[in-house]
DOGUDREN-539476 format. One record per residue: residue number from 1; x negated, y, z negated of N, C-alpha, C in turn; residue in one letter. Coordinates in Angstrom, 1 decimal, decimal comma. Atoms other than C-alpha are relative to their C-alpha. Layout:
N
[r NUM; [X; Y; Z]; [X; Y; Z]; [X; Y; Z]; 'A']
...
END
This chain:
176
[r 1; [-1,4; -0,3; 0,6]; [-17,9; 0,7; -9,6]; [0,1; 1,5; 0,0]; 'X']
[r 2; [-0,3; -1,5; -0,2]; [-16,5; 4,2; -8,8]; [1,5; 0,4; -0,2]; 'X']
[r 3; [-1,4; -0,5; 0,0]; [-13,5; 6,2; -9,7]; [0,0; 1,3; 0,9]; 'X']
[r 4; [0,0; -1,2; -1,0]; [-12,6; 8,6; -6,8]; [1,3; 0,8; -0,3]; 'X']
[r 5; [-1,1; -0,9; 0,2]; [-10,3; 11,4; -7,9]; [0,7; 0,6; 1,2]; 'X']
[r 6; [-0,7; -0,5; -1,1]; [-7,7; 12,5; -5,5]; [-0,5; 1,6; 0,3]; 'X']
[r 7; [0,3; -1,3; -0,2]; [-8,7; 16,1; -6,0]; [-1,6; 0,2; 0,7]; 'X']
[r 8; [1,3; -0,1; -0,5]; [-12,3; 15,4; -4,9]; [-0,1; -0,6; 1,6]; 'X']
[r 9; [0,1; 0,6; -1,3]; [-11,3; 13,8; -1,5]; [0,2; 1,3; 1,0]; 'X']
[r 10; [0,2; -1,1; -0,9]; [-12,3; 16,2; 1,4]; [0,8; -0,2; 1,3]; 'X']
[r 11; [-0,7; 0,2; -1,2]; [-9,9; 16,6; 4,4]; [-0,9; 0,3; 1,2]; 'X']
[r 12; [0,9; -0,1; -1,2]; [-11,6; 16,0; 7,8]; [1,0; -0,3; 1,2]; 'X']
[r 13; [-0,8; 0,2; -1,1]; [-9,9; 16,2; 11,3]; [0,0; -1,5; 0,5]; 'X']
[r 14; [0,0; 1,3; -0,7]; [-8,7; 13,0; 13,1]; [-1,0; 0,0; 1,2]; 'X']
[r 15; [0,7; 0,0; -1,3]; [-10,7; 11,9; 16,1]; [0,7; 0,7; 1,2]; 'X']
[r 16; [-0,7; -0,8; -1,0]; [-7,9; 13,4; 18,3]; [0,4; 1,4; -0,3]; 'X']
[r 17; [-0,2; -1,4; 0,4]; [-7,5; 16,5; 16,3]; [1,4; 0,2; -0,5]; 'X']
[r 18; [-1,5; -0,1; 0,4]; [-3,8; 15,9; 15,5]; [0,3; -0,1; -1,3]; 'X']
[r 19; [-0,3; 0,1; 1,4]; [-4,1; 15,4; 11,9]; [-1,3; 0,1; -0,8]; 'X']
[r 20; [1,1; 0,2; 0,9]; [-6,3; 15,1; 8,9]; [-0,1; -1,2; -0,8]; 'X']
[r 21; [0,0; 1,2; 0,8]; [-7,6; 12,3; 6,8]; [-1,0; 0,4; -1,2]; 'X']
[r 22; [0,9; -0,1; 1,1]; [-9,2; 12,1; 3,3]; [-0,6; -1,3; -0,3]; 'X']
[r 23; [0,9; 1,2; 0,1]; [-12,0; 9,6; 3,3]; [0,0; -0,4; -1,5]; 'X']
[r 24; [0,2; 0,6; 1,4]; [-11,7; 7,3; 0,1]; [-1,3; -0,9; 0,0]; 'X']
[r 25; [1,1; 0,8; 0,0]; [-14,5; 4,8; 1,2]; [-0,3; -0,5; 1,4]; 'X']
[r 26; [0,3; 0,3; -1,3]; [-16,3; 4,2; 4,4]; [-1,4; -0,7; -0,1]; 'X']
[r 27; [1,1; 0,8; -0,1]; [-18,9; 1,5; 5,2]; [-0,4; -0,2; 1,3]; 'X']
[r 28; [0,4; 0,1; -1,3]; [-21,1; 1,6; 8,2]; [-1,4; -1,0; 0,1]; 'X']
[r 29; [1,1; 0,8; -0,3]; [-23,8; -0,7; 9,7]; [-1,2; 0,9; -0,1]; 'X']
[r 30; [1,2; -0,9; -0,1]; [-27,5; 0,5; 9,7]; [0,0; 0,9; 1,2]; 'X']
[r 31; [0,0; -0,9; -1,2]; [-27,0; 1,8; 13,2]; [1,1; 1,1; -0,1]; 'X']
[r 32; [-1,1; -1,0; 0,1]; [-24,0; 3,9; 11,9]; [1,3; -0,4; 0,5]; 'X']
[r 33; [-1,2; 0,6; -0,3]; [-21,4; 1,8; 13,5]; [1,0; -0,1; -1,1]; 'X']
[r 34; [-0,9; 0,2; 1,0]; [-18,2; 1,9; 11,5]; [0,3; -1,5; -0,2]; 'X']
[r 35; [-0,4; 1,3; 0,3]; [-17,6; -1,4; 9,8]; [1,4; -0,1; -0,6]; 'X']
[r 36; [-1,4; -0,1; 0,4]; [-14,5; -0,5; 7,6]; [0,1; 1,3; -0,7]; 'X']
[r 37; [-0,2; -1,2; 0,5]; [-12,9; 2,4; 6,2]; [1,4; 0,0; -0,8]; 'X']
[r 38; [-1,4; -0,2; 0,4]; [-10,1; 3,3; 3,7]; [0,2; 1,5; -0,3]; 'X']
[r 39; [-0,2; -1,6; 0,0]; [-8,5; 6,8; 3,8]; [1,6; 0,2; -0,2]; 'X']
[r 40; [-1,3; -0,5; 0,1]; [-5,5; 8,8; 3,2]; [0,3; 1,1; 1,1]; 'X']
[r 41; [-0,2; -0,9; -1,1]; [-3,9; 10,4; 6,3]; [1,1; 0,8; -0,3]; 'X']
[r 42; [-1,0; -1,0; 0,1]; [-1,9; 13,6; 6,1]; [0,9; 0,0; 1,2]; 'X']
[r 43; [-0,9; -0,1; -1,2]; [1,1; 13,4; 8,4]; [1,0; 1,2; -0,1]; 'X']
[r 44; [-0,9; -1,2; 0,0]; [2,5; 16,8; 9,1]; [0,7; 0,4; 1,2]; 'X']
[r 45; [-0,7; -0,3; -1,3]; [3,8; 16,6; 12,6]; [0,2; -1,4; 0,7]; 'X']
[r 46; [0,0; 1,1; -0,8]; [5,0; 14,0; 15,1]; [-1,2; 0,0; 0,7]; 'X']
[r 47; [1,3; -0,1; -0,9]; [1,8; 13,0; 16,9]; [-0,4; -1,4; 0,3]; 'X']
[r 48; [0,7; 1,3; -0,4]; [-0,3; 10,2; 18,6]; [-1,0; -0,3; -1,0]; 'X']
[r 49; [1,3; 0,5; 0,9]; [-2,8; 8,2; 16,4]; [-1,1; 0,1; 0,8]; 'X']
[r 50; [1,3; 0,1; -0,7]; [-6,4; 8,3; 17,3]; [-0,2; -1,5; 0,5]; 'X']
[r 51; [0,4; 1,2; -0,6]; [-7,7; 5,4; 19,4]; [-1,1; -0,6; -0,8]; 'X']
[r 52; [1,0; 0,8; 0,5]; [-9,7; 2,8; 17,5]; [-0,1; -1,4; 0,6]; 'X']
[r 53; [0,2; 1,2; -0,8]; [-10,4; 0,2; 20,2]; [-1,1; -0,8; -0,8]; 'X']
[r 54; [1,0; 1,0; 0,6]; [-12,1; -2,8; 18,7]; [0,1; -0,1; -1,5]; 'X']
[r 55; [-0,3; 0,1; 1,3]; [-10,7; -2,3; 15,3]; [1,4; -0,4; -0,5]; 'X']
[r 56; [-1,3; 0,2; 0,5]; [-7,7; -3,4; 13,2]; [0,4; 0,9; -0,9]; 'X']
[r 57; [-0,5; -1,0; 1,0]; [-5,5; -1,1; 11,2]; [1,0; -0,6; -0,9]; 'X']
[r 58; [-1,0; 0,2; 1,0]; [-3,3; -1,4; 8,1]; [0,6; 1,3; -0,4]; 'X']
[r 59; [-0,6; -1,3; 0,3]; [-1,0; 1,6; 7,8]; [1,2; -0,1; -1,2]; 'X']
[r 60; [-0,9; 0,3; 1,1]; [0,8; 1,8; 4,4]; [0,5; 1,5; -0,5]; 'X']
[r 61; [-0,4; -1,2; 0,4]; [3,0; 5,0; 4,0]; [0,1; 0,2; -1,7]; 'X']
[r 62; [-0,1; -0,2; 1,5]; [2,7; 6,4; 0,4]; [0,9; 1,2; -0,3]; 'X']
[r 63; [-0,9; -1,3; 0,1]; [4,9; 9,7; 1,1]; [0,7; 0,2; 1,2]; 'X']
[r 64; [-0,8; -0,4; -1,1]; [7,6; 10,6; 3,4]; [0,8; -1,3; 0,5]; 'X']
[r 65; [-0,9; 1,1; -0,3]; [10,6; 8,3; 3,6]; [0,5; -0,3; 1,4]; 'X']
[r 66; [-0,7; 0,1; -1,4]; [11,5; 8,8; 7,3]; [-1,2; -0,1; 1,0]; 'X']
[r 67; [1,0; 0,2; -0,9]; [8,2; 7,7; 9,0]; [0,3; -1,1; 0,9]; 'X']
[r 68; [-0,3; 1,1; -0,9]; [8,7; 5,7; 12,2]; [-1,2; -0,1; 0,9]; 'X']
[r 69; [1,1; 0,1; -0,8]; [6,0; 4,3; 14,5]; [0,6; -0,7; 1,3]; 'X']
[r 70; [-0,1; 0,7; -1,1]; [6,1; 3,3; 18,1]; [-1,2; -0,5; 0,7]; 'X']
[r 71; [1,2; 0,6; -0,5]; [3,6; 1,1; 19,7]; [0,0; -0,2; 1,6]; 'X']
[r 72; [0,0; 0,1; -1,4]; [2,8; 1,2; 23,4]; [1,2; 0,3; 0,7]; 'X']
[r 73; [-1,2; -0,6; -0,7]; [5,9; 3,2; 24,3]; [1,2; -0,7; -0,3]; 'X']
[r 74; [-1,1; 0,9; 0,3]; [8,2; 0,7; 22,6]; [1,0; 0,8; -1,0]; 'X']
[r 75; [-1,0; -0,5; 0,9]; [11,2; 1,4; 20,2]; [-0,7; 0,5; -1,4]; 'X']
[r 76; [0,5; -0,5; 1,2]; [10,4; 3,5; 17,0]; [0,5; -0,8; -1,0]; 'X']
[r 77; [-0,4; 0,9; 1,0]; [10,5; 1,3; 14,0]; [-0,4; 0,6; -1,4]; 'X']
[r 78; [0,1; -0,7; 1,5]; [11,0; 2,6; 10,3]; [-1,2; -0,6; -0,6]; 'X']
[r 79; [1,0; 0,7; 0,8]; [7,9; 2,1; 8,1]; [0,3; 0,6; -1,3]; 'X']
[r 80; [-0,3; -0,4; 1,4]; [9,2; 2,3; 4,5]; [-1,4; 0,2; -0,8]; 'X']
[r 81; [1,1; -0,3; 0,9]; [7,0; 3,7; 1,8]; [-0,5; -1,3; -0,7]; 'X']
[r 82; [0,6; 1,2; 0,7]; [4,7; 1,1; 0,3]; [0,2; -1,3; 0,6]; 'X']
[r 83; [0,0; 1,3; -0,7]; [5,1; -1,4; 2,9]; [-1,2; 0,0; 1,2]; 'X']
[r 84; [1,1; 0,0; -0,9]; [1,9; -2,3; 4,8]; [0,5; -0,4; 1,4]; 'X']
[r 85; [-0,3; 0,2; -1,4]; [2,0; -2,3; 8,7]; [-1,2; -0,3; 0,7]; 'X']
[r 86; [1,1; 0,2; -0,8]; [-0,8; -3,9; 10,6]; [0,1; 0,0; 1,5]; 'X']
[r 87; [0,1; -0,2; -1,5]; [-1,7; -3,2; 14,2]; [-1,4; 0,2; 0,5]; 'X']
[r 88; [1,3; -0,2; -0,6]; [-4,6; -3,3; 16,6]; [-0,2; 1,5; 0,3]; 'X']
[r 89; [0,3; -1,3; -0,1]; [-6,5; -0,1; 16,8]; [0,1; 0,7; 1,3]; 'X']
[r 90; [-0,1; -0,5; -1,4]; [-6,3; 0,3; 20,6]; [1,5; 0,0; 0,4]; 'X']
[r 91; [-1,3; -0,1; -0,3]; [-2,6; 0,0; 20,5]; [0,4; 1,5; 0,0]; 'X']
[r 92; [-0,5; -1,4; 0,0]; [-1,1; 3,4; 21,6]; [1,0; 0,1; -1,0]; 'X']
[r 93; [-1,0; -0,2; 1,1]; [0,7; 4,5; 18,5]; [0,5; 1,4; -0,1]; 'X']
[r 94; [-0,6; -1,3; 0,3]; [3,1; 7,4; 18,1]; [0,7; 0,1; -1,3]; 'X']
[r 95; [-0,8; -0,2; 1,3]; [4,4; 8,6; 14,7]; [0,9; 1,2; 0,0]; 'X']
[r 96; [-0,9; -1,0; 0,3]; [7,4; 10,5; 14,0]; [0,3; 0,1; -1,6]; 'X']
[r 97; [-0,1; -0,1; 1,5]; [7,9; 12,0; 10,6]; [1,4; 1,0; -0,2]; 'X']
[r 98; [-1,2; -0,7; 0,2]; [11,6; 13,2; 9,5]; [-0,1; 0,8; -1,4]; 'X']
[r 99; [0,1; -0,7; 1,4]; [10,8; 14,1; 5,9]; [-1,5; 0,4; -0,2]; 'X']
[r 100; [1,3; -0,5; 0,0]; [7,7; 16,3; 5,8]; [-0,4; 0,3; -1,4]; 'X']
[r 101; [1,0; 0,7; -0,7]; [5,0; 15,9; 4,7]; [-0,1; -1,5; -0,2]; 'X']
[r 102; [0,3; 1,5; 0,2]; [4,0; 12,2; 5,1]; [-1,5; -0,2; -0,4]; 'X']
[r 103; [1,2; 0,2; 0,4]; [1,1; 10,6; 3,8]; [-0,2; -1,7; 0,2]; 'X']
[r 104; [0,1; 1,5; -0,1]; [-0,3; 7,0; 4,4]; [-1,5; -0,3; -0,5]; 'X']
[r 105; [1,2; 0,7; 0,5]; [-3,1; 4,8; 2,9]; [-0,3; -0,8; 1,3]; 'X']
[r 106; [0,4; 0,7; -1,2]; [-5,0; 3,5; 5,9]; [-1,3; -0,8; -0,3]; 'X']
[r 107; [1,2; 0,9; 0,1]; [-7,5; 0,6; 6,1]; [-0,3; -0,3; 1,6]; 'X']
[r 108; [0,6; 0,3; -1,5]; [-9,6; 0,2; 9,5]; [-1,1; -0,9; -0,3]; 'X']
[r 109; [1,1; 1,0; 0,0]; [-11,9; -2,8; 10,0]; [-0,5; -0,4; 1,2]; 'X']
[r 110; [0,5; 0,3; -1,3]; [-14,1; -3,6; 12,8]; [0,4; -1,5; 0,3]; 'X']
[r 111; [-0,6; 1,3; -0,3]; [-12,4; -6,6; 14,5]; [-1,2; -1,1; 0,3]; 'X']
[r 112; [1,2; 1,0; -0,2]; [-14,6; -9,8; 14,5]; [-0,9; 0,0; -1,1]; 'X']
[r 113; [1,0; -0,1; 1,0]; [-16,7; -8,6; 11,6]; [0,6; 0,1; -1,3]; 'X']
[r 114; [-0,7; 0,1; 1,2]; [-14,3; -7,8; 8,8]; [1,6; 0,0; 0,1]; 'X']
[r 115; [-1,5; 0,0; 0,0]; [-10,6; -8,2; 7,9]; [0,4; 0,5; -1,4]; 'X']
[r 116; [-0,6; -0,5; 1,1]; [-8,4; -6,4; 5,4]; [1,2; -0,7; -0,5]; 'X']
[r 117; [-1,1; 0,4; 0,7]; [-5,8; -7,8; 3,0]; [0,5; 1,1; -0,8]; 'X']
[r 118; [-0,5; -1,1; 0,9]; [-3,7; -5,0; 1,7]; [1,4; -0,3; -0,6]; 'X']
[r 119; [-1,2; 0,5; 0,9]; [-1,1; -5,7; -1,1]; [0,5; 1,1; -0,8]; 'X']
[r 120; [-0,4; -0,9; 0,9]; [1,1; -3,5; -2,9]; [0,4; -0,7; -1,3]; 'X']
[r 121; [-0,1; 0,7; 1,3]; [1,1; -4,4; -6,7]; [1,0; 0,8; -0,9]; 'X']
[r 122; [-1,0; -0,6; 1,0]; [4,0; -3,5; -9,0]; [-0,3; -0,5; -1,4]; 'X']
[r 123; [0,7; 0,6; 1,1]; [2,3; -3,9; -12,3]; [0,6; 0,5; -1,5]; 'X']
[r 124; [-0,4; -0,4; 1,3]; [3,9; -3,9; -15,8]; [-1,1; 0,4; -0,9]; 'X']
[r 125; [1,0; -0,4; 0,8]; [1,9; -2,3; -18,5]; [-0,7; -1,3; -0,5]; 'X']
[r 126; [0,7; 1,1; 0,3]; [-0,8; -4,6; -19,5]; [-0,6; -1,0; 0,9]; 'X']
[r 127; [0,4; 0,9; -1,0]; [-1,1; -6,4; -16,2]; [-1,3; 0,4; 0,7]; 'X']
[r 128; [1,2; -0,3; -0,7]; [-4,5; -6,7; -14,5]; [0,1; -0,2; 1,4]; 'X']
[r 129; [0,3; 0,3; -1,3]; [-5,4; -6,4; -10,9]; [-1,3; -0,5; 0,3]; 'X']
[r 130; [1,3; 0,4; -0,2]; [-8,2; -8,3; -9,6]; [-1,0; 1,0; 0,7]; 'X']
[r 131; [1,1; -0,9; -0,7]; [-11,6; -6,7; -8,3]; [0,4; 0,0; 1,5]; 'X']
[r 132; [-0,3; -0,2; -1,4]; [-11,1; -5,3; -4,9]; [-0,9; 1,1; 0,6]; 'X']
[r 133; [0,8; -1,2; -0,5]; [-13,0; -2,8; -2,6]; [0,7; 1,2; -0,4]; 'X']
[r 134; [-0,7; -1,2; 0,3]; [-10,3; -0,2; -3,1]; [1,5; -0,4; -0,6]; 'X']
[r 135; [-1,4; 0,2; 0,7]; [-7,3; 0,0; -5,6]; [0,4; 1,6; 0,0]; 'X']
[r 136; [-0,6; -1,5; -0,1]; [-5,2; 3,2; -4,8]; [1,2; -0,1; -1,1]; 'X']
[r 137; [-1,1; -0,2; 0,9]; [-3,0; 4,3; -7,8]; [1,1; 0,8; 0,7]; 'X']
[r 138; [-1,1; -0,7; -0,6]; [0,3; 5,3; -6,4]; [1,0; 0,6; -1,1]; 'X']
[r 139; [-0,8; -0,5; 1,2]; [2,2; 5,7; -9,7]; [-0,7; -0,6; -1,3]; 'X']
[r 140; [0,4; 0,6; 1,3]; [1,3; 5,1; -13,4]; [-1,4; 0,5; -0,3]; 'X']
[r 141; [1,3; -0,3; 0,4]; [-2,1; 4,9; -14,9]; [-0,7; -1,4; 0,1]; 'X']
[r 142; [0,9; 1,2; 0,0]; [-4,9; 2,3; -14,2]; [-1,2; 0,2; -0,8]; 'X']
[r 143; [1,2; 0,0; 0,7]; [-7,6; 1,7; -16,7]; [-1,1; -0,8; 0,6]; 'X']
[r 144; [1,0; 0,7; -0,5]; [-11,0; 0,5; -15,5]; [-1,2; 0,3; -0,7]; 'X']
[r 145; [1,3; -0,3; 0,7]; [-14,7; 0,3; -16,5]; [-0,4; 1,5; 0,4]; 'X']
[r 146; [0,4; -1,3; -0,3]; [-15,2; 3,7; -14,7]; [0,9; 1,1; -0,5]; 'X']
[r 147; [-0,8; -0,9; 0,6]; [-12,3; 5,4; -16,4]; [1,5; -0,3; 0,4]; 'X']
[r 148; [-1,6; 0,2; -0,2]; [-8,4; 6,0; -15,9]; [0,3; 0,7; 1,3]; 'X']
[r 149; [-0,6; -0,6; -1,3]; [-7,0; 6,5; -12,4]; [1,4; 0,3; -0,2]; 'X']
[r 150; [-1,5; -0,4; -0,1]; [-3,8; 8,4; -12,1]; [0,4; 0,1; 1,4]; 'X']
[r 151; [-0,6; 0,0; -1,3]; [-1,5; 8,9; -9,2]; [-1,0; 0,7; 1,1]; 'X']
[r 152; [1,0; -0,5; -0,9]; [-3,7; 9,5; -6,0]; [-1,5; -0,3; 0,0]; 'X']
[r 153; [1,3; 0,4; 0,3]; [-6,8; 8,4; -7,6]; [-0,3; -1,5; 0,7]; 'X']
[r 154; [0,4; 1,4; -0,4]; [-8,8; 5,2; -6,3]; [-1,1; -0,4; -0,9]; 'X']
[r 155; [1,0; 0,7; 0,7]; [-10,9; 2,6; -8,0]; [-0,8; -0,6; 1,1]; 'X']
[r 156; [0,8; 0,7; -1,1]; [-13,8; 1,3; -5,8]; [-0,9; -1,1; -0,6]; 'X']
[r 157; [1,0; 1,1; 0,4]; [-15,4; -2,2; -6,3]; [0,3; -0,4; -1,4]; 'X']
[r 158; [-0,3; 0,4; 1,4]; [-13,6; -3,1; -9,5]; [1,5; -0,4; -0,1]; 'X']
[r 159; [-1,3; 0,3; 0,3]; [-10,3; -4,4; -11,1]; [0,4; 1,1; -0,9]; 'X']
[r 160; [-0,6; -0,9; 0,9]; [-8,0; -2,5; -13,2]; [1,2; -0,6; -0,8]; 'X']
[r 161; [-1,1; 0,4; 0,8]; [-5,3; -2,9; -15,9]; [0,9; 1,4; -0,1]; 'X']
[r 162; [-1,1; -1,0; 0,1]; [-2,0; -0,9; -16,0]; [0,1; 0,5; -1,4]; 'X']
[r 163; [-0,1; -0,5; 1,4]; [-2,0; 1,3; -19,0]; [1,5; 0,2; -0,3]; 'X']
[r 164; [-1,4; -0,2; 0,0]; [1,7; 2,0; -18,3]; [0,6; -0,6; 1,4]; 'X']
[r 165; [-0,5; 0,7; -1,1]; [4,1; 0,5; -15,7]; [-0,6; 0,7; 1,2]; 'X']
[r 166; [0,7; -0,7; -1,1]; [2,2; 1,3; -12,4]; [0,3; -0,7; 1,4]; 'X']
[r 167; [0,1; 0,6; -1,3]; [2,2; 0,7; -8,7]; [-1,4; 0,3; 0,7]; 'X']
[r 168; [1,2; -0,2; -0,6]; [-1,0; 0,4; -6,9]; [-0,1; -0,7; 1,5]; 'X']
[r 169; [0,4; 0,7; -1,4]; [-2,3; -0,6; -3,2]; [-1,4; -0,5; -0,2]; 'X']
[r 170; [1,4; 0,5; 0,1]; [-5,1; -2,9; -3,3]; [-0,5; -0,6; 1,4]; 'X']
[r 171; [0,6; 0,3; -1,3]; [-7,3; -3,4; -0,2]; [-1,3; -0,9; -0,3]; 'X']
[r 172; [1,1; 0,9; 0,2]; [-9,6; -6,4; -0,3]; [-0,6; -0,2; 1,4]; 'X']
[r 173; [0,6; 0,1; -1,3]; [-12,1; -6,6; 2,6]; [-0,8; -1,2; 0,0]; 'X']
[r 174; [0,9; 1,3; 0,0]; [-13,8; -9,9; 3,6]; [-0,6; -0,1; 1,4]; 'X']
[r 175; [0,6; 0,4; -1,4]; [-16,1; -11,1; 6,5]; [1,2; -0,7; 0,8]; 'X']
[r 176; [-0,9; 0,5; -1,0]; [-14,0; -12,1; 9,6]; [-0,4; -1,6; 0,1]; 'X']
END
C-alpha cells in the first residue's frame, strides 16, 4: 500500500519523444517486459501517440476540455474530461489539443496477459472505493491506510474513503 504524491512523479519522454509522462506505477516481468503501467501524460501540443503494439490502452483526460483523438487517420472525436477511452496500442493515434495544456490518466496493459477496468467514481463524503491497483484523486480528498491523497495524488494497492465530496479514477488490473 503506497501513497504517491503528484509532486514526486518524475517527467520522462514518450517513446516517440513528442511528449512526457509521469509514471504512477509500472509492473514488469522478470525479463523486463512491460506487463502494465499507469501514468499521467502531459499533452502540450498536437502530436502522434507512441506505438504500443501488443498492448491495450485506456486514455482518460483529466485536464483540457478540448482534446480530440483520431485513430488510423479517421475523424477526430472529442474526448471529454473524465471519460475513459479504450483502444489498441498499435492503432495510429493522433491527438489535438485546443485548450492547453492537457493531461490524461493512461493505463497500458500487455494484451493477452492483463486487462484494465478504468472507472470514474463520483464519491460523496464518507463513500468508500474498493481496493484497486491505482486510485487517482482528481478532486477532493481520499483517506487511506497510507495517508490522505489530494488532487493529483494516487493510492496504490488499497481502497479509499472520500473525506469530502471527491472524484477519483480507479484502475483495476486483472489477468486476461
